C-alpha positions in Angstrom: 209.5 -19.5 -215.2 208.5 -17.0 -212.4 209.4 -18.2 -209.1 206.5 -17.8 -206.6 206.7 -15.1 -203.9 207.1 -16.8 -200.3 205.8 -14.2 -197.2 207.4 -15.4 -194.6 205.5 -13.8 -192.0 202.2 -15.4 -193.2 204.3 -18.7 -193.3 205.2 -18.6 -189.5 201.7 -17.4 -188.7 200.0 -20.5 -190.7 202.7 -22.4 -189.2 202.2 -21.8 -185.2 198.0 -21.7 -185.8 198.7 -25.5 -186.9 200.5 -26.2 -184.3 198.4 -24.5 -182.0 195.4 -26.8 -183.2 197.2 -29.8 -182.3 197.6 -29.0 -178.8 195.2 -31.1 -177.0 194.6 -28.1 -174.8 193.7 -25.9 -177.0 192.4 -28.3 -179.7 188.4 -27.7 -179.4 188.5 -24.3 -179.1 190.8 -23.6 -182.0 188.9 -26.1 -184.7 186.0 -23.4 -183.5 188.0 -19.9 -184.2 189.1 -18.1 -187.1 191.9 -16.4 -187.4 192.7 -13.1 -189.7 195.6 -10.9 -190.3 194.3 -7.4 -191.0 196.0 -3.8 -190.7 194.8 -3.5 -186.8 197.6 -2.1 -184.9 198.3 -4.8 -182.1 199.2 -8.3 -182.1 196.0 -9.8 -182.0 192.3 -9.5 -180.5 189.7 -12.2 -180.2 185.7 -11.7 -180.2 182.9 -13.6 -178.8 182.1 -15.0 -181.8 185.7 -16.4 -182.7 187.4 -14.7 -184.7 191.2 -13.2 -184.3 192.0 -10.5 -185.8 196.0 -10.1 -186.0 198.5 -7.6 -186.9 199.5 -8.1 -190.7 202.7 -6.9 -190.9 204.0 -8.0 -187.3 207.3 -9.3 -187.8 207.4 -12.3 -185.6 208.5 -16.2 -185.3 206.4 -19.1 -184.8 206.8 -19.4 -181.4 205.8 -16.2 -180.8 202.7 -16.6 -182.8 201.8 -19.8 -180.7 202.0 -17.8 -177.7 200.1 -15.2 -178.9 197.1 -17.7 -180.4 197.5 -19.4 -176.7 196.7 -16.2 -175.4 193.8 -15.2 -177.5 192.2 -19.0 -176.9 192.4 -18.5 -173.2 190.7 -15.2 -173.1 187.9 -16.9 -174.8 188.1 -19.8 -172.4 188.3 -18.1 -169.5 185.9 -15.4 -170.8 188.2 -12.4 -169.2 189.1 -9.7 -170.9 191.8 -8.6 -168.6 195.2 -9.9 -169.4 196.9 -10.5 -165.8 195.1 -13.6 -165.0 195.2 -15.0 -168.4 199.1 -14.5 -168.6 199.4 -16.2 -165.2 197.9 -19.3 -166.0 199.7 -18.9 -169.5 203.1 -19.1 -167.4 202.5 -23.0 -166.6 201.4 -23.9 -169.8 204.8 -23.2 -171.5 203.6 -23.3 -175.4 205.3 -20.7 -177.3 207.2 -17.9 -176.4 206.0 -14.6 -175.2 206.8 -11.5 -177.4 209.0 -8.5 -176.2 206.9 -6.0 -177.6 203.5 -7.4 -176.0 201.0 -4.8 -174.4 198.7 -5.6 -171.8 195.8 -4.0 -173.6 192.3 -5.9 -173.5 192.2 -8.9 -175.9 188.5 -10.3 -175.5 185.4 -8.0 -177.3 182.1 -9.1 -176.8 180.8 -9.3 -180.5 176.8 -9.3 -181.9 175.8 -12.8 -182.3 176.9 -13.7 -186.1 174.0 -14.7 -188.0 175.8 -17.3 -190.2 177.4 -19.5 -186.9 176.1 -21.8 -184.4 176.3 -20.4 -181.0 179.1 -21.9 -179.1 180.0 -22.2 -175.4 183.2 -21.4 -175.2 183.8 -22.5 -171.4 182.9 -26.2 -172.3 185.3 -26.7 -175.4 188.0 -25.4 -172.5 187.0 -28.0 -170.3 187.3 -30.3 -172.8 190.3 -29.4 -173.8 191.8 -29.3 -169.9 190.6 -33.2 -170.0 192.4 -34.0 -173.3 195.3 -31.9 -171.7 195.4 -34.4 -168.5 195.3 -37.2 -170.6 198.1 -36.4 -173.4 199.9 -35.8 -170.4 199.5 -39.3 -169.1 200.3 -40.6 -172.7 203.9 -38.1 -172.8 204.3 -39.7 -169.2 204.1 -43.6 -170.2 205.6 -43.2 -173.6 202.4 -43.3 -175.9 203.3 -40.3 -178.1 206.8 -38.0 -177.8 205.3 -34.8 -177.2 201.7 -33.3 -176.3 202.0 -32.1 -180.1 202.0 -35.2 -181.3 199.3 -36.7 -182.3 199.4 -39.9 -180.5 197.4 -43.2 -180.6 194.5 -40.7 -179.0 192.9 -38.9 -181.3 189.8 -40.6 -182.0 186.3 -40.4 -179.9 186.8 -43.8 -178.5 190.4 -43.1 -177.7 189.3 -39.6 -176.1 186.5 -41.5 -174.4 189.1 -44.0 -172.8 191.3 -41.7 -171.5 188.3 -40.1 -169.9 188.6 -42.9 -167.3 191.9 -42.9 -166.6 191.9 -39.0 -165.9 188.1 -38.9 -164.3 186.6 -42.2 -163.4 188.9 -43.9 -160.7 186.8 -47.2 -160.7 187.5 -47.9 -164.1 190.8 -46.1 -164.4 193.1 -48.9 -163.7 191.5 -50.9 -165.9 191.4 -48.5 -168.8 194.9 -47.7 -168.5 195.8 -51.6 -169.2 193.4 -52.2 -172.0 194.2 -51.4 -175.6 191.6 -50.6 -178.3 192.1 -52.0 -181.8 189.9 -49.9 -184.4 190.3 -52.2 -187.3 187.8 -52.5 -190.1 188.7 -55.6 -191.5 188.9 -57.1 -188.5 185.7 -55.8 -187.2 183.9 -57.5 -190.6 185.5 -60.8 -190.4 184.4 -61.2 -186.9 180.9 -59.8 -187.3 181.9 -57.2 -184.9 178.7 -54.6 -185.2 180.1 -51.9 -182.4 182.4 -53.7 -179.8 184.1 -57.1 -178.5 186.2 -57.9 -175.8 189.2 -60.4 -175.1 189.9 -60.7 -171.3 192.6 -62.8 -172.1 194.7 -60.4 -174.2 193.0 -57.1 -172.8 191.9 -55.7 -176.0 188.6 -54.3 -176.8 188.0 -54.6 -180.6 185.8 -51.9 -181.9 184.2 -51.2 -185.4 185.7 -47.6 -186.2 182.5 -47.4 -189.0 179.9 -46.8 -186.2 179.3 -43.4 -185.6 178.8 -43.0 -181.6 179.2 -39.9 -179.7 181.9 -39.5 -177.1 179.4 -40.4 -174.2 178.3 -43.4 -176.2 182.0 -44.8 -176.8 182.1 -44.1 -172.6 179.1 -46.5 -172.4 180.8 -49.0 -174.9 184.1 -49.2 -173.3 182.7 -49.4 -169.7 180.5 -52.3 -171.0 183.6 -54.2 -172.3 185.9 -53.6 -169.3 183.2 -54.5 -167.1 182.4 -57.9 -169.0 186.4 -58.7 -169.2 187.0 -57.6 -165.0 184.2 -59.7 -163.9 185.5 -62.7 -165.8 182.1 -63.2 -167.6 183.4 -65.2 -170.3 185.0 -67.9 -167.7 181.8 -68.3 -165.6 179.6 -70.0 -168.2 179.8 -73.1 -166.8 177.8 -75.4 -169.3 175.5 -72.4 -169.5 174.5 -71.4 -173.5 177.5 -69.1 -174.1 175.1 -66.7 -175.8 172.4 -66.5 -173.9 175.0 -66.0 -170.8 176.0 -63.3 -172.6 172.6 -61.6 -173.2 172.0 -62.0 -169.5 175.6 -60.3 -168.4 174.9 -57.5 -170.9 171.2 -56.8 -168.8 173.1 -56.9 -165.7 175.9 -54.4 -167.0 174.0 -52.0 -168.7 171.6 -51.5 -165.6 174.8 -50.8 -163.6 176.0 -48.4 -166.2 172.8 -46.9 -166.3 172.5 -46.4 -162.6 176.0 -44.7 -162.4 175.4 -42.2 -165.3 178.4 -43.2 -167.2 178.0 -41.9 -170.8 174.7 -42.7 -172.5 173.4 -46.0 -173.9 173.7 -46.7 -177.5 170.8 -47.7 -179.4 170.1 -51.3 -178.9 171.6 -51.8 -175.7 169.7 -54.3 -173.6 168.0 -53.1 -170.6 165.2 -54.3 -168.4 164.4 -52.4 -165.4 162.4 -55.7 -163.6 166.0 -57.1 -163.9 167.2 -54.7 -161.8 169.1 -56.0 -158.8 169.3 -59.7 -160.1 173.0 -61.4 -160.8 173.8 -62.4 -164.1 172.9 -66.5 -163.0 169.5 -65.5 -161.7 169.1 -63.3 -165.1 170.2 -66.5 -167.0 167.8 -68.6 -165.3 164.9 -66.4 -165.9 165.5 -65.6 -169.5 166.0 -69.1 -170.4 162.6 -69.9 -169.9 161.8 -67.7 -173.0 164.4 -69.0 -175.3 162.4 -67.9 -178.8 162.1 -64.2 -177.4 165.8 -63.8 -176.2 167.7 -65.4 -178.6 166.6 -62.9 -181.1 168.1 -59.8 -179.0 172.0 -58.5 -180.0 174.7 -57.8 -178.1 177.1 -55.0 -178.9 178.8 -57.6 -180.9 175.5 -58.1 -183.1 174.1 -61.6 -183.4 177.0 -63.1 -181.4 178.6 -62.9 -178.1 180.9 -60.3 -177.4 182.8 -62.0 -175.1 185.4 -63.5 -176.7 187.4 -66.4 -175.6 190.9 -65.8 -177.4 192.7 -63.1 -178.5 191.9 -61.8 -182.2 195.0 -60.9 -183.0 197.8 -62.6 -181.2 198.1 -65.0 -178.5 198.0 -63.3 -175.1 201.2 -62.8 -173.0 199.3 -62.1 -169.4 200.1 -64.8 -167.0 197.4 -64.2 -164.3 194.6 -62.6 -165.4 192.8 -63.4 -162.5 194.8 -61.4 -160.5 195.6 -58.4 -162.7 191.5 -58.1 -163.0 191.1 -58.5 -159.3 193.7 -55.6 -158.6 192.6 -53.3 -161.0 188.8 -53.4 -160.1 189.7 -53.3 -156.3 192.3 -50.3 -156.9 189.6 -48.4 -158.7 186.7 -49.2 -155.8 189.6 -48.1 -153.2 190.2 -44.8 -155.2 186.1 -44.3 -155.8 184.8 -44.5 -152.5 186.8 -41.9 -150.8 186.1 -39.4 -153.4 182.7 -39.6 -153.3 182.2 -39.9 -157.4 178.8 -41.1 -157.1 177.0 -44.2 -155.5 177.6 -47.4 -157.2 175.1 -50.2 -157.8 175.0 -52.5 -154.5 175.6 -55.7 -156.9 178.4 -54.4 -158.6 180.1 -53.6 -154.9 179.1 -57.0 -154.0 180.7 -58.3 -157.1 184.1 -56.4 -157.0 184.2 -57.4 -153.0 184.0 -61.0 -154.0 187.2 -61.1 -156.2 189.0 -60.1 -152.9 187.9 -63.7 -151.8 189.3 -65.4 -154.3 187.7 -69.0 -155.3 189.4 -72.3 -154.0 191.6 -73.9 -156.4 190.0 -76.8 -158.2 192.0 -79.7 -155.5 190.7 -77.8 -152.3 187.1 -77.2 -153.7 187.3 -81.1 -154.3 188.5 -82.1 -151.4 185.1 -79.8 -149.6 183.1 -81.8 -151.7 184.9 -85.3 -150.5 184.3 -83.9 -146.8 180.7 -83.1 -147.1 179.8 -85.9 -149.2 182.0 -88.8 -148.5 182.1 -88.3 -144.4 184.9 -90.4 -142.4 183.9 -93.0 -140.0 183.6 -91.7 -136.2 186.3 -93.2 -134.1 185.3 -94.4 -130.8 187.1 -95.4 -127.2 186.6 -98.6 -126.0 188.2 -100.5 -123.1 187.9 -103.5 -125.5 191.1 -102.3 -126.8 193.6 -101.3 -124.3 195.3 -98.0 -124.8 199.2 -97.1 -124.2 199.8 -96.4 -120.7 201.1 -93.2 -119.7 204.0 -93.0 -118.1 203.1 -90.6 -115.1 200.4 -93.3 -114.5 201.3 -96.6 -115.7 198.2 -98.2 -113.4 195.1 -96.3 -114.9 194.0 -98.2 -117.8 192.7 -96.0 -120.6 190.5 -96.9 -123.8 191.8 -97.2 -127.2 190.5 -95.9 -130.4 188.5 -98.4 -132.3 187.5 -98.0 -135.9 183.9 -100.3 -136.9 185.5 -103.7 -138.8 182.4 -103.7 -140.5 183.2 -103.6 -144.7 179.4 -102.5 -145.2 179.6 -100.0 -143.2 182.7 -98.3 -144.4 182.3 -95.3 -146.8 183.1 -95.5 -150.4 181.9 -93.4 -153.5 181.8 -94.3 -156.9 183.9 -93.0 -159.8 183.0 -93.4 -163.7 186.2 -92.4 -165.4 186.5 -91.7 -169.1 189.3 -93.5 -170.6 189.0 -92.4 -174.4 192.0 -91.3 -176.2 191.0 -87.8 -175.9 191.8 -87.7 -172.3 194.8 -86.0 -170.9 197.2 -88.3 -169.5 199.1 -85.6 -167.4 195.5 -84.0 -166.0 194.5 -87.6 -165.5 196.9 -88.9 -163.7 196.7 -85.3 -161.3 192.9 -86.1 -160.9 193.5 -89.3 -159.9 196.4 -88.7 -157.4 194.1 -86.1 -155.7 190.9 -88.6 -155.4 193.5 -91.1 -153.7 195.0 -88.6 -151.1 191.6 -87.4 -150.2 189.8 -90.9 -150.2 192.7 -92.2 -147.7 192.3 -88.9 -145.7 188.4 -90.4 -145.2 189.3 -93.3 -144.3 188.0 -94.8 -147.5 189.8 -97.8 -148.4 188.2 -98.8 -151.5 186.2 -97.2 -154.3 183.8 -98.5 -157.0 185.1 -97.6 -160.3 183.5 -97.8 -163.7 185.9 -97.5 -167.1 184.1 -95.8 -169.8 184.9 -95.2 -173.5 182.9 -96.5 -176.5 181.1 -99.2 -173.6 180.9 -99.8 -170.2 184.0 -101.7 -167.9 183.4 -102.6 -164.2 186.4 -102.9 -162.1 184.5 -103.4 -159.0 185.8 -102.3 -155.7 189.4 -100.9 -156.0 192.0 -99.8 -153.7 191.9 -95.7 -154.3 195.4 -96.0 -154.3 195.5 -98.4 -157.3 192.9 -96.9 -159.0 195.4 -95.1 -161.2 197.8 -98.2 -161.8 194.4 -99.9 -163.2 193.8 -97.2 -165.8 193.9 -98.2 -169.5 193.3 -95.1 -172.1 191.9 -96.4 -174.9 191.9 -94.9 -178.1 188.1 -95.3 -179.1 186.7 -92.3 -180.2 183.9 -90.6 -178.3 182.7 -91.7 -174.9 179.5 -92.8 -173.6 179.0 -92.7 -169.7 175.4 -92.8 -169.2 175.6 -97.0 -169.0 178.3 -96.6 -166.2 176.0 -94.3 -164.2 173.4 -96.6 -164.9 175.5 -99.7 -163.6 176.5 -97.9 -160.2 173.1 -96.4 -159.3 171.6 -100.4 -160.1 174.2 -102.3 -158.4 173.1 -103.8 -155.1 176.4 -103.6 -153.0 176.5 -100.1 -153.9 175.2 -97.7 -151.3 172.1 -96.0 -152.0 173.3 -92.7 -150.7 177.3 -93.5 -152.2 177.9 -90.2 -154.3 179.3 -90.4 -157.6 182.4 -88.6 -159.1 182.2 -88.0 -163.2 185.9 -87.5 -164.6 185.4 -86.7 -168.2 187.3 -84.0 -170.8 183.6 -83.2 -172.1 183.5 -85.4 -175.4 181.1 -87.5 -173.9 177.2 -88.0 -174.4 174.6 -86.0 -172.4 174.1 -87.7 -168.9 171.6 -87.8 -166.1 172.4 -88.7 -162.4 169.5 -89.1 -159.7 172.0 -89.1 -156.6 174.6 -86.9 -155.3 177.7 -86.5 -158.1 180.3 -83.9 -159.4 182.4 -84.0 -162.6 185.8 -83.4 -162.8 187.3 -81.9 -166.2 190.0 -80.0 -167.7 190.5 -76.4 -167.1 189.7 -75.4 -170.7 187.0 -78.2 -171.4 183.1 -77.6 -171.5 180.3 -80.3 -171.0 177.7 -80.5 -174.0 174.7 -80.1 -171.1 173.9 -78.2 -168.1 175.5 -80.2 -165.2 173.3 -80.4 -161.9 176.3 -81.1 -159.6 179.4 -78.9 -158.7 182.3 -79.1 -161.6 185.7 -79.1 -160.6 188.0 -78.1 -163.5 191.6 -79.2 -163.2 194.5 -77.1 -163.6 
């Protein structure tokens, strides 16, 4: 069998061209250019139609051909016929090796428009290559790819869109550098993700790779999901309908992105100009007046919320999510403003600034509630009770402090306590300990306590420091709280303005309270109804 003859010149030529097409700077140009080996007397020339004419019999190694191809493509991208400026720029690129026999004759020629090819704006392709090269350089520095010629993880439209935020959009650059895109068609199908969803806990954006979107549309989608995660929309539901809350957040976020002109909104993205300037909470209150209409709307995930509470692949390793997202957005805002990258919506700036003032911890917020609704009795001075004399003026009598002795005038509060078997004993003890310390600080000696599981048990007035010792957790299934609340509201010995603190794990009935009240629940719990009083989450 006759062995096929290998042309070493053609092999070096083809190897160098494939390497050029993989280089992020030259890839956008190279994929629209066609190289030919002819009998021309020069190394290579290129015309404005994108045709490279190379010397057929020129002997060179792949490194020299790489330099030649890069030189021709830079001529095309710059639109220059002179070699001096192109060669100076090419020295910084360090791609290939300049041939020793290279001449300085013009390499770019103007050709009549081709009848078979669509007109191309070469400068735009060169600009895209510069952007790709900047992203690739960040990947190499961070270890995401071994070299610029390595395809690496950023070779799809969504990866290039994410890289654009790192290199060109400071506001979301810090977020984009820490987010991971999971492009898994099987995972998207299993979780009914039509376009994208996000898990703030894992820092992952799950996309459907079978969806055909442009790079500008992917920018919009990724920015949408990153803002959801960074502004903690998934953790701000607080008893609201999760899907309608997601729809309200979509209206607000999409309005911001359209105002900032970040990418292009894909078809079906939720937007209503009448909702411009409103917060997510305000939009939610407005759309809940027409449930039949708004429940039919779709998020980027489809007919389900694209705010995922838990990662889809593995448990998260992030410890302080609030601190991470706060620093990422505040850093981005600090870089965005000085360089004047465009105006930002006032609502978005307000939300980011609010992140710089983190919310009170649950125990501090509960203490504030106690201070507001369980005021301590004012002390007064009276000469009926002598004070200790000052040593400097022992002959001058001074009034002493006196608190009212009447029991019926002392402030108090009610506690409706879920004692079912589902209650976490450790969290329950933590909550009761906080109640006791705050009550004592407000000079409240006793509180009216009702224990609830399957039925209500009236424990009467108990010393606040003894409530925890009297609690008996019962394993009787679900909890019925409404009878306990009714008992307190109708009790003749309980003040008509006395506030009620309801402690439960959320596995309870729907309750209605007609006076000032608050809820104390575990951090990961939700109430089966929309609460009208404040909700404190124990951590």
